[in-house]
C-alpha positions in Angstrom: 65.5 -156.6 2.3 66.5 -156.7 5.6 69.3 -156.3 7.7 72.0 -159.4 8.3 71.3 -161.1 11.6 74.2 -160.3 13.8 72.6 -160.2 16.9 74.2 -163.7 17.7 77.6 -162.8 16.3 80.4 -161.3 18.8 81.5 -157.9 18.1 84.8 -158.3 19.9 88.0 -159.5 18.5 88.7 -162.9 19.5 92.3 -164.3 20.4 93.6 -166.1 17.5 93.7 -169.7 18.0 96.3 -172.1 16.3 95.0 -174.5 13.5 95.6 -177.7 14.8 95.1 -179.8 11.6 96.4 -179.7 8.2 93.5 -181.1 6.4 90.4 -179.2 5.7 88.1 -178.1 8.4 85.1 -176.0 9.2 85.2 -172.4 8.8 86.8 -170.4 11.3 84.2 -168.0 12.5 86.3 -165.4 13.9 86.5 -164.0 10.3 82.7 -163.3 11.2 83.4 -160.8 13.8 83.4 -156.9 14.0 87.0 -156.7 12.1 86.4 -159.9 9.6 89.2 -161.8 11.3 91.5 -159.0 11.0 93.1 -157.1 14.3 91.7 -154.0 12.4 90.0 -152.5 9.7 91.7 -149.3 8.4 90.6 -146.6 6.0 93.2 -144.6 4.1 90.8 -141.1 3.7 91.5 -137.5 3.7 88.6 -136.9 5.6 86.1 -135.9 2.5 82.6 -135.8 4.3 80.4 -138.1 2.0 83.1 -140.8 1.7 83.6 -141.1 5.5 80.0 -140.6 6.6 79.0 -143.3 4.1 81.7 -145.5 5.3 80.6 -145.3 8.8 76.9 -145.6 7.8 77.9 -148.9 6.0 80.1 -150.1 8.9 77.2 -149.5 11.4 74.4 -151.2 9.3 76.8 -154.4 8.7 78.2 -154.7 12.1 82.0 -154.2 11.5 84.4 -151.5 12.9 86.2 -149.1 10.5 89.0 -146.9 12.0 89.6 -144.1 9.9 93.6 -142.7 11.2 94.5 -139.1 10.5 96.4 -138.5 7.7 99.9 -136.4 8.0 99.3 -132.7 6.4 102.4 -133.3 3.9 103.7 -130.1 2.5 103.8 -129.7 -1.3 107.5 -129.2 -1.4 107.5 -132.6 0.6 105.2 -134.2 -2.0 107.3 -132.7 -5.0 110.4 -134.3 -3.5 108.6 -138.0 -3.5 107.3 -137.2 -6.9 111.2 -136.8 -8.2 112.4 -139.5 -5.7 110.2 -142.0 -7.7 108.4 -142.3 -10.7 104.9 -140.9 -9.9 103.8 -137.9 -12.2 100.8 -137.1 -10.8 100.5 -134.8 -7.4 97.2 -137.3 -6.3 99.0 -140.1 -6.9 102.0 -139.2 -5.0 99.6 -138.1 -2.1 97.8 -141.8 -2.1 101.3 -143.5 -1.8 102.2 -141.4 0.8 98.9 -142.3 2.4 99.4 -145.8 2.0 102.9 -146.0 3.2 101.5 -144.0 6.6 99.2 -146.9 7.3 101.6 -149.5 6.5 103.9 -148.0 9.6 100.7 -147.9 11.6 99.9 -151.5 11.3 103.8 -152.4 12.0 103.9 -149.7 15.3 100.6 -151.5 16.6 102.2 -155.1 16.2 99.1 -156.1 14.6 99.3 -159.6 13.1 97.1 -158.7 10.4 95.0 -155.4 8.9 92.8 -154.8 6.3 93.3 -151.3 4.6 90.2 -149.8 2.8 89.9 -146.9 0.4 87.2 -144.4 1.7 84.6 -144.7 -0.9 84.3 -148.6 -0.5 81.3 -150.3 -0.1 80.1 -153.9 0.3 77.3 -156.3 1.1 75.2 -155.8 4.1 75.9 -159.7 4.7 79.9 -159.4 4.7 80.6 -161.0 8.4 78.8 -164.1 6.5 81.0 -164.2 3.7 84.1 -164.0 4.9 84.4 -167.2 6.9 84.2 -169.5 3.9 86.8 -166.8 2.3 88.9 -167.6 5.2 88.7 -171.5 4.7 89.8 -171.2 1.2 92.4 -168.9 1.8 93.9 -171.4 4.4 93.3 -174.3 2.1 95.2 -172.3 -0.6 97.9 -171.2 1.0 98.7 -174.6 3.0 98.2 -173.4 6.4 99.9 -175.5 8.9 99.5 -176.3 12.4 100.7 -172.9 14.4 99.7 -170.7 11.5 97.4 -167.8 13.6 94.3 -166.2 12.7 91.4 -167.4 10.5 93.4 -166.7 7.1 96.5 -168.3 8.2 99.5 -166.5 7.7 101.5 -167.9 5.0 100.3 -165.0 2.7 101.6 -161.2 2.4 98.7 -159.6 0.7 95.3 -160.6 0.7 93.1 -158.4 -2.5 89.6 -158.4 -1.1 88.7 -155.3 -3.6 90.3 -154.8 -6.8 88.9 -153.8 -10.5 90.0 -157.2 -11.9 92.1 -160.1 -11.3 91.7 -162.6 -14.2 91.5 -166.4 -13.0 94.2 -168.3 -13.7 94.2 -171.1 -16.6 94.3 -174.3 -15.5 98.0 -174.4 -15.7 98.6 -171.3 -14.2 97.4 -172.4 -10.6 95.2 -173.6 -8.2 91.5 -172.1 -7.9 89.7 -172.8 -4.7 85.9 -172.3 -5.7 82.9 -172.8 -2.8 79.1 -171.7 -2.4 78.3 -168.2 -1.7 74.5 -167.4 -2.2 75.3 -163.5 -1.1 77.1 -162.8 -4.7 75.5 -160.9 -7.3 74.5 -162.4 -10.9 77.9 -162.8 -12.8 75.9 -161.7 -15.9 76.0 -158.1 -14.2 79.8 -158.2 -13.1 81.6 -155.4 -13.9 85.5 -155.3 -14.1 88.4 -154.8 -16.6 88.9 -158.5 -17.4 85.9 -160.5 -18.7 87.6 -164.0 -17.9 86.0 -164.0 -14.7 82.3 -165.0 -16.3 84.2 -168.3 -18.1 85.2 -169.3 -14.7 82.7 -168.5 -11.8 79.0 -169.3 -11.8 76.3 -167.6 -10.0 76.2 -168.0 -6.4 79.6 -169.0 -6.2 83.2 -167.2 -5.2 86.9 -168.2 -5.7 90.2 -167.7 -4.2 93.4 -167.7 -6.1 97.0 -166.7 -6.1 97.0 -163.3 -7.8 97.6 -162.9 -11.5 97.0 -159.5 -12.4 95.5 -157.7 -9.6 94.6 -153.8 -10.5 93.3 -151.3 -8.1 94.1 -151.3 -4.4 90.3 -150.8 -3.5 90.9 -153.3 -0.2 93.3 -155.4 0.5 94.8 -157.0 3.8 98.3 -157.4 4.9 99.5 -159.9 7.3 102.1 -159.6 10.1 105.2 -160.2 7.8 103.4 -158.8 4.7 103.0 -155.3 6.6 106.5 -155.0 6.7 107.7 -156.5 3.5 105.1 -154.3 1.4 106.7 -151.4 3.5 110.2 -152.2 2.7 109.3 -152.7 -1.2 107.1 -149.6 -1.2 109.7 -147.3 0.4 111.7 -147.2 -3.0 109.4 -145.5 -4.7 109.5 -147.5 -7.9 106.8 -149.1 -10.0 104.5 -146.0 -10.8 100.9 -145.6 -8.9 101.0 -147.8 -5.7 98.5 -150.1 -7.1 100.7 -150.8 -10.0 103.6 -151.3 -8.2 101.7 -153.3 -5.8 100.3 -155.6 -9.2 103.9 -155.9 -10.4 105.3 -157.1 -6.9 102.8 -160.0 -6.6 103.4 -160.7 -10.6 107.3 -160.8 -9.6 106.7 -162.9 -6.6 108.3 -160.2 -4.5 105.3 -160.8 -2.1 103.0 -163.9 -1.8 99.5 -162.5 -3.2 96.4 -164.0 -2.9 92.7 -162.8 -5.0 89.1 -163.3 -4.0 87.0 -163.3 -7.3 84.6 -161.8 -7.6 85.9 -159.3 -5.1 84.3 -158.0 -2.0 84.8 -154.6 -2.1 84.0 -152.0 -4.8 83.5 -148.0 -4.6 80.4 -146.5 -4.3 79.7 -144.2 -7.5 77.5 -140.8 -6.6 74.7 -140.4 -9.0 75.0 -139.1 -12.1 73.8 -135.5 -13.0 74.7 -134.3 -9.6 77.2 -131.8 -9.2 80.6 -133.1 -10.1 83.4 -132.5 -7.7 85.5 -130.6 -10.0 82.6 -128.4 -11.0 81.1 -127.7 -7.9 83.3 -125.0 -6.5 82.9 -123.0 -9.9 78.8 -123.3 -9.5 79.3 -122.4 -5.8 77.6 -126.0 -4.8 78.5 -128.0 -1.5 79.3 -131.0 -3.7 78.9 -133.1 -0.6 75.1 -131.9 0.2 74.6 -132.7 -3.3 75.9 -136.2 -3.2 74.0 -136.9 -0.2 70.3 -136.0 -1.9 70.2 -139.1 -4.9 71.4 -142.4 -4.4 74.5 -143.4 -6.5 75.6 -147.2 -7.3 77.9 -149.7 -6.3 79.4 -152.7 -8.6 79.2 -156.4 -8.3 77.5 -155.8 -4.7 73.8 -157.1 -4.2 73.1 -155.8 -1.3 75.0 -152.6 -1.0 75.6 -151.5 2.9 76.2 -147.9 1.9 72.8 -147.9 0.0 71.2 -149.7 2.4 72.0 -147.3 5.5 71.3 -144.2 3.6 68.5 -145.1 1.3 66.9 -148.2 2.6 67.7 -150.2 -0.3 69.8 -152.0 -3.1 71.8 -150.1 -5.9 73.4 -152.9 -8.2 72.5 -151.8 -11.8 
């Protein structure tokens, strides 16, 4: 296996250009730049070393730039107050919700036209810069991007789900599906997701884009300029359970205009089984992060894991 050829690709974010036609057009290769056509890639993180170190290693080997903004230190009384404000029972879920709110504010404060938000254990294919231009073209086609829409993905959407546990493709009467070739996808028979319907719709070496039906897990989602503001306003109500469930319902209820990519482009990296668990490491006096670095884990639905290639020199699809 070799690293992707990115020598001739521009690592600098290009200025967004207007789309001058409403008919199908060639892929906009600004989606192949170091921020995948978004104005920033941000990671939601509390700074756990194995997560952040692997994230940066994967970014380096695949030629993308990921920024990890420092999260505020919320006091326990503040977190408890937020839990009581909304139907969020778990302490960790409340912290995650607050973290997403903070990153959305970060995007709005910078007045970015778009941003991609990742969880810090995310993994992706070393060829991700090759994967994104046809995805961008499909998003434009699905959302009927018009003249004046900016960016490789257009702007006629709020949330773009690039990483999720599952979002079953729509049935024919439920909505349109844009299908395109992608020889970087993992074999369909190896796909692991909460809903098996994907295997009935997508063939090997294909990917699809459609309006979101039942997206689960906010592994990786992009927001447009308007989407960041709309999502922040809705999420600030503190209603809907965990953040990912709130976002799923907002998409289903058409509060937000949401688009999903299948198979997903981002999935979590799972540390090797048999090592010290994060829960038991403290009891055993073991440095969990050190143990994670010793053995290779795996990443589902990713043919050539950037994390595993960067850290172990091989792929890790089971």
